C-alpha positions in Angstrom: 145.5 -11.2 -4.9 149.3 -11.8 -5.0 149.0 -12.6 -8.7 147.5 -9.1 -9.3 149.9 -7.1 -6.9 153.1 -8.4 -8.6 152.2 -7.2 -12.3 151.0 -3.9 -10.9 154.3 -3.3 -9.2 156.3 -4.3 -12.1 154.2 -1.9 -14.4 154.6 0.9 -11.9 158.4 0.4 -11.7 158.7 0.1 -15.5 156.8 3.4 -15.8 158.9 5.2 -13.2 162.3 4.0 -14.8 161.1 5.3 -18.2 160.7 8.8 -16.8 163.7 8.7 -14.3 166.4 11.2 -14.8 169.1 9.0 -13.3 169.5 5.3 -12.3 172.1 3.7 -10.2 172.5 -0.1 -9.3 174.2 -1.3 -6.1 174.7 -4.1 -3.6 174.2 -4.0 0.0 174.6 -6.1 3.3 174.1 -5.6 7.0 172.8 -6.8 10.4 169.2 -7.1 11.7 168.1 -6.6 15.2 164.8 -8.2 15.2 162.0 -9.6 17.4 158.6 -11.2 17.1 156.1 -9.5 19.4 153.6 -11.7 21.2 153.2 -13.5 24.3 154.9 -16.7 22.7 158.3 -14.8 22.3 160.9 -13.1 24.3 160.9 -9.3 24.4 164.4 -8.8 23.5 166.0 -8.3 20.1 168.1 -11.0 18.3 170.8 -10.7 15.7 170.5 -11.9 12.2 171.5 -10.6 8.7 170.3 -9.3 5.2 171.9 -9.0 1.9 170.8 -8.0 -1.6 170.7 -5.3 -4.4 169.0 -2.0 -4.9 168.2 0.8 -7.4 168.3 4.4 -6.9 166.1 6.1 -9.3 165.8 9.8 -9.4 163.0 12.0 -10.3 164.9 15.2 -9.8 167.7 16.4 -7.3 165.3 15.9 -4.3 163.0 13.1 -4.9 163.4 9.5 -6.0 162.5 5.9 -5.3 164.7 3.0 -4.1 163.3 -0.6 -4.9 165.3 -3.3 -3.5 165.5 -7.1 -3.5 166.7 -8.7 -0.2 167.5 -12.0 1.5 166.2 -11.0 4.9 166.5 -13.2 8.1 164.2 -12.8 11.2 165.2 -14.5 14.4 163.7 -14.6 17.8 163.3 -16.9 20.8 160.2 -18.6 22.3 159.4 -17.3 25.8 158.9 -20.9 27.2 159.2 -24.5 26.2 155.6 -25.1 25.2 154.5 -21.7 23.7 154.9 -22.4 20.0 153.7 -26.0 20.4 150.6 -25.4 22.8 148.2 -25.1 19.8 149.4 -28.0 17.8 148.6 -31.6 18.2 152.3 -32.6 19.0 152.6 -34.1 22.6 156.3 -34.2 22.5 157.7 -30.9 21.8 161.4 -30.9 20.9 164.1 -29.3 23.0 164.9 -27.3 20.1 162.0 -25.0 21.0 164.4 -23.2 23.4 166.7 -22.3 20.4 166.4 -19.2 18.3 163.8 -19.5 15.7 165.1 -18.3 12.2 162.9 -17.3 9.4 164.4 -16.5 5.8 162.4 -14.0 3.7 162.7 -12.7 0.1 161.9 -9.1 1.0 161.0 -6.3 -1.7 161.1 -2.7 -0.1 159.7 0.0 -2.3 161.0 3.1 -0.7 160.5 6.9 -1.5 163.7 8.7 -1.2 164.1 12.4 -0.2 167.6 13.9 -0.4 168.1 16.4 2.4 171.5 17.3 0.9 174.2 15.6 -1.1 175.2 13.5 1.8 171.8 12.5 3.6 168.8 10.8 2.2 165.6 9.8 4.1 163.6 6.8 3.0 160.1 5.4 3.7 157.6 3.0 2.2 156.1 -0.5 2.2 158.0 -3.8 2.3 156.6 -7.0 0.9 158.1 -10.3 2.2 157.8 -13.9 1.1 158.8 -16.7 3.6 161.2 -19.0 1.7 162.5 -21.0 4.7 161.8 -21.7 8.3 163.3 -24.0 11.0 162.1 -27.6 10.6 161.6 -27.6 14.5 158.6 -25.4 13.8 156.8 -27.9 11.6 154.3 -29.9 13.5 152.4 -32.6 11.7 152.9 -30.9 8.4 151.6 -27.5 9.8 153.7 -24.3 9.4 153.7 -22.0 12.5 154.2 -18.9 10.4 152.3 -17.5 7.4 154.1 -17.5 4.1 154.2 -13.8 3.7 154.6 -10.6 5.8 153.9 -6.9 5.1 155.8 -4.1 6.9 156.4 -0.3 6.8 159.9 1.0 6.6 161.5 4.3 7.6 165.2 5.2 7.8 168.1 7.4 6.8 171.0 6.9 4.6 174.5 8.6 4.3 175.8 8.9 0.8 179.7 9.0 0.3 180.2 8.9 -3.4 179.9 5.0 -4.1 179.5 4.1 -0.4 176.1 4.0 1.4 175.8 3.8 5.2 172.2 3.3 6.3 169.9 2.5 9.3 166.2 1.6 9.2 163.3 0.6 11.3 160.8 -2.0 9.9 157.6 -2.8 11.5 155.3 -5.6 10.6 151.6 -4.7 9.9 150.0 -8.2 9.9 149.7 -11.1 12.0 152.1 -13.8 11.0 150.8 -16.5 13.3 149.5 -19.5 11.2 148.6 -21.8 14.2 145.6 -19.9 15.7 144.3 -16.5 16.4 144.9 -16.6 20.2 148.3 -14.8 20.1 149.2 -12.1 17.6 152.7 -12.2 16.1 154.2 -9.1 14.5 157.7 -8.3 13.5 159.9 -5.5 14.5 163.5 -5.0 12.9 166.3 -2.5 13.1 168.5 -2.7 10.0 172.1 -1.4 9.9 174.3 -1.9 6.9 176.6 -0.8 4.1 175.8 -0.4 0.4 178.1 0.0 -2.7 176.7 1.5 -5.9 178.2 1.0 -9.3 
Protein backbone atom coordinates (compact mmCIF):
# COMPACT_ATOMS: atom_id res chain seq x y z
CA UNK A 1 0.00 0.00 0.00
CA UNK A 2 2.83 2.41 0.88
CA UNK A 3 4.48 1.67 -2.49
CA UNK A 4 1.30 2.89 -4.20
CA UNK A 5 0.65 5.95 -2.03
CA UNK A 6 4.06 7.60 -2.51
CA UNK A 7 4.02 7.65 -6.36
CA UNK A 8 0.43 8.96 -6.31
CA UNK A 9 1.41 11.79 -3.94
CA UNK A 10 4.44 12.67 -6.08
CA UNK A 11 2.25 12.75 -9.21
CA UNK A 12 -0.36 14.96 -7.50
CA UNK A 13 2.35 17.34 -6.29
CA UNK A 14 3.96 17.54 -9.74
CA UNK A 15 0.58 18.27 -11.37
CA UNK A 16 -0.19 20.95 -8.78
CA UNK A 17 3.21 22.62 -9.17
CA UNK A 18 2.84 22.73 -12.96
CA UNK A 19 -0.42 24.73 -12.55
CA UNK A 20 0.74 26.95 -9.70
CA UNK A 21 0.85 30.74 -9.94
CA UNK A 22 3.57 31.16 -7.32
CA UNK A 23 6.01 28.86 -5.49
CA UNK A 24 8.11 29.73 -2.43
CA UNK A 25 10.61 27.55 -0.56
CA UNK A 26 11.39 27.89 3.14
CA UNK A 27 12.91 26.37 6.27
CA UNK A 28 11.21 26.02 9.64
CA UNK A 29 11.82 24.86 13.21
CA UNK A 30 9.99 24.87 16.50
CA UNK A 31 8.78 23.10 19.61
CA UNK A 32 6.30 20.25 20.06
CA UNK A 33 4.05 19.73 23.05
CA UNK A 34 2.99 16.11 22.65
CA UNK A 35 1.52 13.15 24.40
CA UNK A 36 0.59 9.58 23.62
CA UNK A 37 -2.96 8.83 24.75
CA UNK A 38 -3.59 5.46 26.38
CA UNK A 39 -3.61 3.82 29.80
CA UNK A 40 0.12 3.09 29.52
CA UNK A 41 1.14 6.77 29.42
CA UNK A 42 0.89 9.88 31.59
CA UNK A 43 -1.86 12.31 30.67
CA UNK A 44 0.37 15.41 30.47
CA UNK A 45 2.22 16.92 27.51
CA UNK A 46 5.99 16.61 27.03
CA UNK A 47 8.38 18.91 25.17
CA UNK A 48 10.22 17.93 21.99
CA UNK A 49 11.20 19.55 18.69
CA UNK A 50 10.73 19.60 14.91
CA UNK A 51 12.66 21.05 11.96
CA UNK A 52 12.50 20.85 8.18
CA UNK A 53 11.46 22.54 4.97
CA UNK A 54 8.26 23.63 3.26
CA UNK A 55 6.82 24.81 -0.05
CA UNK A 56 4.11 27.43 -0.45
CA UNK A 57 2.31 26.77 -3.74
CA UNK A 58 -0.38 29.29 -4.71
CA UNK A 59 -3.41 28.52 -6.90
CA UNK A 60 -4.59 32.13 -6.57
CA UNK A 61 -4.53 34.91 -3.95
CA UNK A 62 -6.75 32.95 -1.55
CA UNK A 63 -5.98 29.25 -2.01
CA UNK A 64 -2.84 27.15 -2.13
CA UNK A 65 -1.16 24.08 -0.72
CA UNK A 66 1.79 23.70 1.64
CA UNK A 67 3.67 20.37 1.47
CA UNK A 68 6.41 19.91 4.05
CA UNK A 69 9.18 17.51 5.00
CA UNK A 70 9.98 17.46 8.74
CA UNK A 71 12.10 15.69 11.30
CA UNK A 72 9.45 15.46 14.01
CA UNK A 73 10.00 14.15 17.55
CA UNK A 74 7.31 12.76 19.85
CA UNK A 75 7.94 12.17 23.54
CA UNK A 76 5.89 10.86 26.46
CA UNK A 77 6.32 9.13 29.83
CA UNK A 78 4.99 5.70 30.85
CA UNK A 79 2.37 5.91 33.60
CA UNK A 80 4.07 3.20 35.70
CA UNK A 81 7.11 0.94 35.77
CA UNK A 82 5.65 -2.10 34.02
CA UNK A 83 3.13 -0.62 31.60
CA UNK A 84 5.18 -0.83 28.40
CA UNK A 85 6.73 -4.15 29.37
CA UNK A 86 3.67 -5.97 30.66
CA UNK A 87 2.83 -7.46 27.26
CA UNK A 88 6.38 -8.52 26.37
CA UNK A 89 8.25 -11.63 27.40
CA UNK A 90 10.82 -9.64 29.37
CA UNK A 91 10.85 -10.39 33.12
CA UNK A 92 13.39 -7.71 34.01
CA UNK A 93 12.15 -4.32 32.80
CA UNK A 94 14.78 -1.60 32.91
CA UNK A 95 14.63 1.40 35.20
CA UNK A 96 14.72 3.41 31.96
CA UNK A 97 10.99 2.65 31.70
CA UNK A 98 10.48 5.63 34.00
CA UNK A 99 12.23 7.98 31.57
CA UNK A 100 10.67 9.93 28.76
CA UNK A 101 10.11 7.90 25.60
CA UNK A 102 11.36 9.61 22.43
CA UNK A 103 10.23 8.70 18.92
CA UNK A 104 11.80 10.33 15.86
CA UNK A 105 9.60 10.55 12.74
CA UNK A 106 10.04 11.71 9.17
CA UNK A 107 6.73 13.58 8.76
CA UNK A 108 5.12 14.72 5.50
CA UNK A 109 2.20 17.14 6.06
CA UNK A 110 0.18 17.91 2.89
CA UNK A 111 -1.77 21.00 3.85
CA UNK A 112 -4.44 23.04 2.12
CA UNK A 113 -3.84 26.75 2.77
CA UNK A 114 -6.45 29.53 2.82
CA UNK A 115 -5.26 33.13 3.03
CA UNK A 116 -7.67 35.13 5.20
CA UNK A 117 -5.68 38.28 4.39
CA UNK A 118 -2.12 39.20 3.56
CA UNK A 119 -0.92 38.42 7.08
CA UNK A 120 -2.99 35.38 8.15
CA UNK A 121 -3.30 31.89 6.63
CA UNK A 122 -5.28 28.88 7.84
CA UNK A 123 -3.97 25.38 7.08
CA UNK A 124 -5.45 21.88 7.34
CA UNK A 125 -4.78 18.44 5.93
CA UNK A 126 -3.28 14.98 6.48
CA UNK A 127 0.17 14.14 7.81
CA UNK A 128 2.01 10.90 7.02
CA UNK A 129 4.87 9.93 9.37
CA UNK A 130 7.52 7.22 9.17
CA UNK A 131 9.22 6.10 12.39
CA UNK A 132 12.99 6.44 11.86
CA UNK A 133 14.22 5.95 15.44
CA UNK A 134 12.91 4.89 18.83
CA UNK A 135 14.56 4.43 22.24
CA UNK A 136 16.49 1.19 22.60
CA UNK A 137 14.85 0.76 26.01
CA UNK A 138 11.60 0.00 24.17
CA UNK A 139 13.04 -2.97 22.28
CA UNK A 140 12.25 -6.25 23.99
CA UNK A 141 13.56 -9.50 22.47
CA UNK A 142 13.82 -7.81 19.07
CA UNK A 143 10.24 -6.55 19.24
CA UNK A 144 9.43 -2.89 18.72
CA UNK A 145 6.76 -1.36 20.94
CA UNK A 146 5.57 1.09 18.26
CA UNK A 147 4.35 0.67 14.71
CA UNK A 148 6.64 2.00 12.00
CA UNK A 149 4.25 4.72 10.85
CA UNK A 150 1.54 7.13 11.97
CA UNK A 151 -1.25 9.01 10.23
CA UNK A 152 -2.58 12.29 11.62
CA UNK A 153 -4.81 15.21 10.74
CA UNK A 154 -3.43 18.74 11.08
CA UNK A 155 -5.14 22.12 11.59
CA UNK A 156 -3.58 25.46 12.40
CA UNK A 157 -2.86 29.09 11.60
CA UNK A 158 0.14 31.02 10.33
CA UNK A 159 1.11 34.69 10.51
CA UNK A 160 2.95 35.89 7.39
CA UNK A 161 5.41 38.78 7.89
CA UNK A 162 7.21 39.19 4.56
CA UNK A 163 9.87 36.44 4.77
CA UNK A 164 9.02 35.36 8.35
CA UNK A 165 6.36 32.78 9.27
CA UNK A 166 4.97 32.34 12.81
CA UNK A 167 2.71 29.31 13.17
CA UNK A 168 0.75 27.16 15.57
CA UNK A 169 -0.88 23.78 14.87
CA UNK A 170 -2.71 20.90 16.44
CA UNK A 171 -2.02 17.39 15.15
CA UNK A 172 -4.18 14.44 16.18
CA UNK A 173 -3.22 10.84 15.43
CA UNK A 174 -5.85 8.78 13.67
CA UNK A 175 -4.39 5.28 14.13
CA UNK A 176 -3.25 2.97 16.91
CA UNK A 177 0.58 2.96 17.08
CA UNK A 178 0.73 0.15 19.68
CA UNK A 179 2.69 -2.71 18.09
CA UNK A 180 2.75 -4.94 21.17
CA UNK A 181 -0.92 -5.95 21.48
CA UNK A 182 -4.45 -4.65 21.00
CA UNK A 183 -5.26 -4.31 24.72
CA UNK A 184 -4.38 -0.62 24.94
CA UNK A 185 -4.88 1.86 22.09
CA UNK A 186 -2.06 4.41 21.74
CA UNK A 187 -2.70 7.56 19.70
CA UNK A 188 -0.66 10.74 19.39
CA UNK A 189 -1.59 14.35 20.07
CA UNK A 190 0.73 17.23 19.28
CA UNK A 191 0.74 21.02 19.54
CA UNK A 192 3.37 22.65 17.31
CA UNK A 193 4.69 26.20 17.69
CA UNK A 194 7.45 27.54 15.50
CA UNK A 195 9.10 29.98 13.13
CA UNK A 196 9.66 29.68 9.39
CA UNK A 197 11.82 31.63 6.94
CA UNK A 198 10.93 31.69 3.26
CA UNK A 199 13.42 32.48 0.51
